[in-house]
N, C-alpha and C positions, 0 to 999 in steps of 0.2 A: 329633196331629191325625188321623192315620189310625185310631188306636185308637178315638177318639170316633166317627168316621164308621162304623166297623165295628160298634161297640156299638149305635148308633142304627138302622142299616139291616139288621143281621143278622136281625132279626125278620121282615123282608120277604123276605130272601133264603132263609132256612132252609126254608120250605115248598116253594119252587121246587127247591132242591137235593134235598130229601128225596123229592120226587115224581119227579124226573128221573134221579137217580143209578142206580137199579136198571134201569129200562127201557133206558137207554143202555149202561151197563157190562155188564148181563146178556146183551146181544145183540150184543156187539162182533163185527164182521166184520173179521178181521185181513187185512192185505195179504199177498200171496204171499211177500214177503221175510221176513215174520214166521215162516212155517213152515220156512224154510230157515235163518234166523239168529235164534235165541232172543233175542239182545240187541236186535234190531230190534223184536221183539214187546214187550219190556219198554218200550222207548222209545215205541212206539205207544200202549201203555196209559197211560203217563205223560202223554203229550200229550192223550189223551182226558180223563183225570182233571183235568188242569190246565185244559183248556178248559171242562169242565162247571162247575167252581167259578168260573172267571173270568166266564163268560157268565151264570151264576146271579146273581153279585154285580152285574154290569152291569145285568141286568134289574131289580134292586132299586134302581137309581139310584146305585150306588156309583161313586166315581171310579176311573179306571184304576189308580191307585196302590193303592187299597184292594183292588180286585179281584185285582191281581197278588199282593199280600200274602197274601190268603186262599188263593189258588191255590198259592202256594209252601208255605204251612202244610200244605195237604192233600197236596201232593206228598211232603212229608217223612213223612207217615203211611203212604205206600204202600210204603215199604221197597224201593225199586228199586235201591239201591246208589248210591254217590257219583258214579260215571261217568255213569250214565243220568240221575240227578237233575240233574246239571250240564248235560247236553245238553238236557234238556227246559226247564230254566230259561233257558238261553241262547237257545233257539228263540223263546221268548215275550218275551224281554227286549230286543228290538231288535237282533238279531244283524246283522252285516254280510253274512253269507252269503246268497246268493240262495235256496238250498234251504231254509234256516231261515225266511226271511221268507215264502216260499211255503207252507211247512207251517203256520206260525202263522196266516196268513190263511185257509188251508183249514180248519184245525181250528176256529178261532173262528167262521167262517161256517157250516160244516156243523153243528157242535154247537149253535150259536145257533138254527139252524132246527129241529134235533131238540128242543131245549127248548121252542120255540114250539109244535111239533106235540104234544108230550106234554101241555103245559099246556092246549092247546085240545081235548084228548081224542082226538086222532088217534092211534090205536094203532100204525099201521104206520110205523116209521122205517127199515125195512130198506133202502129204496132210498137214503136218505141215508147209511146205514152203508156200503153198497157204494160209493157215490160217494167217501166219505171214504177208504176203503181203496184205491180205485183211484188217487186223487190223491196219496197219501202218497209223499213222497220220502225214501228211505232215508237215515239219518243216517250221515255219514262219521265214521270214527275210533272206532267202537264195535267191540270185539272181545270174545270170550268171556273172555279173561284180564282185561280191564278191568272186566268185569261180574261177576266172581266165579267164572267158569267155568274149565275146565282148558285 
């Protein structure tokens, strides 16, 4: 069922994703914790990537299940490592943790507004980028050793 939905609506979603990916990912403002802990920077990027795909799919009228499916596929292409990928998927999959729920709402909301701004031709999404970085809650349980570091 999801495959049929994705097949039918991907034509609507693809132009949104293509138009928004570079302006959003090319100008990422990372939270301060990202400069201190590289694994948090990876998790932050993963959440941005997941939210861009999810919100692009939602804007094309896809169901939440189809949007999550496509976002997980994209996340796998990012090569963030198993630990970070697992954390990002957990964040957007209805986690019981308050910080995860807050991050999921924050990312979907701010990325959704960025997509709307880019699609409307509004070039400056910097303030939304800064708001996103300021609101990010660091992910617990990530360490350099779990993310492939020393």
